[in-house]
C-alpha positions as CSV (number, residue, x, y, z in Angstrom):
1,X,-58.4,-25.4,20.5
2,X,-56.7,-28.5,21.2
3,X,-54.8,-28.4,17.7
4,X,-53.9,-24.5,18.7
5,X,-52.1,-25.8,22.0
6,X,-50.3,-28.8,20.3
7,X,-49.0,-26.3,17.6
8,X,-47.6,-24.3,20.0
9,X,-46.4,-26.6,22.0
10,X,-44.5,-28.0,18.8
11,X,-43.4,-24.7,18.2
12,X,-42.0,-24.1,22.0
13,X,-40.1,-27.3,21.6
14,X,-38.7,-26.7,18.3
15,X,-37.4,-23.0,19.6
16,X,-36.2,-24.6,22.9
17,X,-33.9,-27.9,20.9
18,X,-32.6,-24.1,18.5
19,X,-31.7,-22.3,21.8
20,X,-29.7,-26.1,23.0
21,X,-28.4,-26.1,19.7
22,X,-26.9,-22.3,19.9
23,X,-25.7,-22.6,23.5
24,X,-22.6,-24.7,22.8
25,X,-21.1,-23.2,19.9
26,X,-17.2,-23.9,20.4
27,X,-18.3,-27.7,21.2
28,X,-19.7,-28.9,17.2
29,X,-16.8,-31.5,17.1
30,X,-15.3,-34.2,19.3
31,X,-11.8,-32.3,18.6
32,X,-13.0,-29.1,20.1
33,X,-14.5,-30.8,23.3
34,X,-11.1,-32.7,23.9
35,X,-9.4,-29.6,23.7
36,X,-11.8,-27.7,26.2
37,X,-11.6,-31.3,28.2
38,X,-7.6,-31.1,28.6
39,X,-7.6,-27.2,29.2
40,X,-10.0,-27.9,32.1
41,X,-8.0,-31.2,33.3
42,X,-5.0,-29.2,33.4
43,X,-6.1,-26.4,35.1
44,X,-7.8,-28.7,37.7
45,X,-4.0,-30.3,38.3
46,X,-2.6,-27.0,38.7
47,X,-2.4,-26.7,42.6
48,X,-1.8,-22.5,42.2
49,X,-4.0,-22.4,39.5
50,X,-7.9,-20.6,39.1
51,X,-9.3,-23.7,40.7
52,X,-7.1,-24.3,43.5
53,X,-9.9,-23.9,46.2
54,X,-12.5,-26.1,44.5
55,X,-13.4,-29.0,46.7
56,X,-12.6,-32.6,46.0
57,X,-16.7,-33.4,45.5
58,X,-16.6,-30.5,42.9
59,X,-13.5,-32.0,40.9
60,X,-15.4,-35.2,41.0
61,X,-18.2,-33.7,39.9
62,X,-16.8,-31.9,37.0
63,X,-14.6,-35.0,35.9
64,X,-17.8,-37.4,36.0
65,X,-19.5,-34.8,33.9
66,X,-16.9,-34.7,31.4
67,X,-16.9,-38.3,31.4
68,X,-20.2,-38.6,30.6
69,X,-19.7,-35.7,27.7
70,X,-16.8,-38.0,26.2
71,X,-18.9,-41.4,26.1
72,X,-21.8,-39.6,24.2
73,X,-19.4,-38.1,21.6
74,X,-18.1,-41.4,21.6
75,X,-21.2,-42.6,21.0
76,X,-21.9,-40.8,18.0
77,X,-18.8,-42.2,16.2
78,X,-17.3,-40.4,13.2
79,X,-20.4,-38.5,12.7
80,X,-22.5,-36.0,14.8
81,X,-24.3,-36.2,17.8
82,X,-28.0,-36.7,17.4
83,X,-29.8,-33.6,18.7
84,X,-31.1,-34.6,21.8
85,X,-27.3,-35.9,22.6
86,X,-26.6,-32.2,21.6
87,X,-29.0,-31.1,24.0
88,X,-27.8,-33.5,27.1
89,X,-24.0,-32.2,25.7
90,X,-25.1,-28.5,26.4
91,X,-26.9,-29.3,29.7
92,X,-23.8,-30.9,31.1
93,X,-21.6,-28.2,29.7
94,X,-23.7,-25.8,31.8
95,X,-23.3,-28.2,34.9
96,X,-19.3,-27.8,34.2
97,X,-19.3,-24.0,33.7
98,X,-21.1,-23.7,36.8
99,X,-18.9,-25.3,38.8
100,X,-15.8,-24.1,37.5
101,X,-17.3,-20.6,38.2
102,X,-17.8,-20.9,41.7
103,X,-14.7,-22.6,42.0
104,X,-12.7,-19.8,40.3
105,X,-14.7,-16.7,42.3
106,X,-13.5,-19.0,45.8
107,X,-10.2,-19.1,44.2
108,X,-10.2,-15.0,44.2
109,X,-7.5,-13.1,45.9
110,X,-9.1,-10.4,48.7
111,X,-6.7,-8.4,50.5
112,X,-7.9,-5.7,53.3
113,X,-5.7,-3.5,55.1
114,X,-6.2,-4.1,59.1
115,X,-4.9,-2.6,62.1
116,X,-3.2,-5.4,64.4
117,X,-4.2,-4.6,68.2
118,X,-2.1,-2.0,69.8
119,X,-0.7,-0.9,66.4
120,X,-1.5,2.0,64.3
121,X,0.8,0.7,61.6
122,X,-2.2,-0.9,59.1
123,X,-1.0,-4.7,57.8
124,X,-1.9,-5.8,54.8
125,X,-3.9,-9.6,54.8
126,X,-4.4,-11.1,51.8
127,X,-6.6,-14.4,51.8
128,X,-8.9,-16.6,49.2
129,X,-12.7,-15.8,49.2
130,X,-12.7,-19.5,50.5
131,X,-9.8,-19.1,53.2
132,X,-12.1,-15.9,54.2
133,X,-15.1,-18.2,55.1
134,X,-13.3,-21.0,56.7
135,X,-12.1,-18.6,58.8
136,X,-15.1,-17.5,59.6
137,X,-17.2,-20.6,60.3
138,X,-14.1,-21.8,62.2
139,X,-14.4,-18.4,64.5
140,X,-18.2,-19.1,65.0
141,X,-17.4,-22.9,65.4
142,X,-15.0,-21.8,68.5
143,X,-17.5,-19.2,70.1
144,X,-20.4,-21.7,69.6
145,X,-18.2,-24.4,71.8
146,X,-17.1,-21.8,74.1
147,X,-20.5,-20.6,75.0
148,X,-21.7,-24.2,75.1
149,X,-18.9,-24.9,77.8
150,X,-19.9,-21.7,79.5
151,X,-23.3,-22.6,80.0
152,X,-22.2,-26.1,81.1
153,X,-19.8,-24.8,83.7
154,X,-22.5,-21.8,85.0
155,X,-23.9,-23.0,88.3
156,X,-27.7,-24.1,88.1
157,X,-30.5,-22.1,90.1
158,X,-33.2,-24.5,91.4
């Protein structure tokens, strides 16, 4: 029974390694990584680009992850990275993809037709998803502040 369990665990690890190797198609060489890194860096630097709503913390996370990936490629030298390094590269690539996907979603522009108070003429209001979130958070904070102020000014019954 113990031998069967060891065999199953070994097969599972081998399958997991094969899946991780398949997940990094396109990053099989250092040159491909450098091309990817250059494209990401260029897009991050564009103030009106796809990732312009990315927070500085997320930008730092992407840059640090890309630096770690570069170090793995550099440590491999002219040869291919080890299977363990390829798995780590795949994991780090997933981190970058996740952060960039979230930033791209936050940078998406959404337009709504609103009727200004006192008018029957609709007006298109276009904002990014992140701007809409900030506006909502700001208005909620303003409401909490106003409620707190009202509670402090209200006469207290004894």
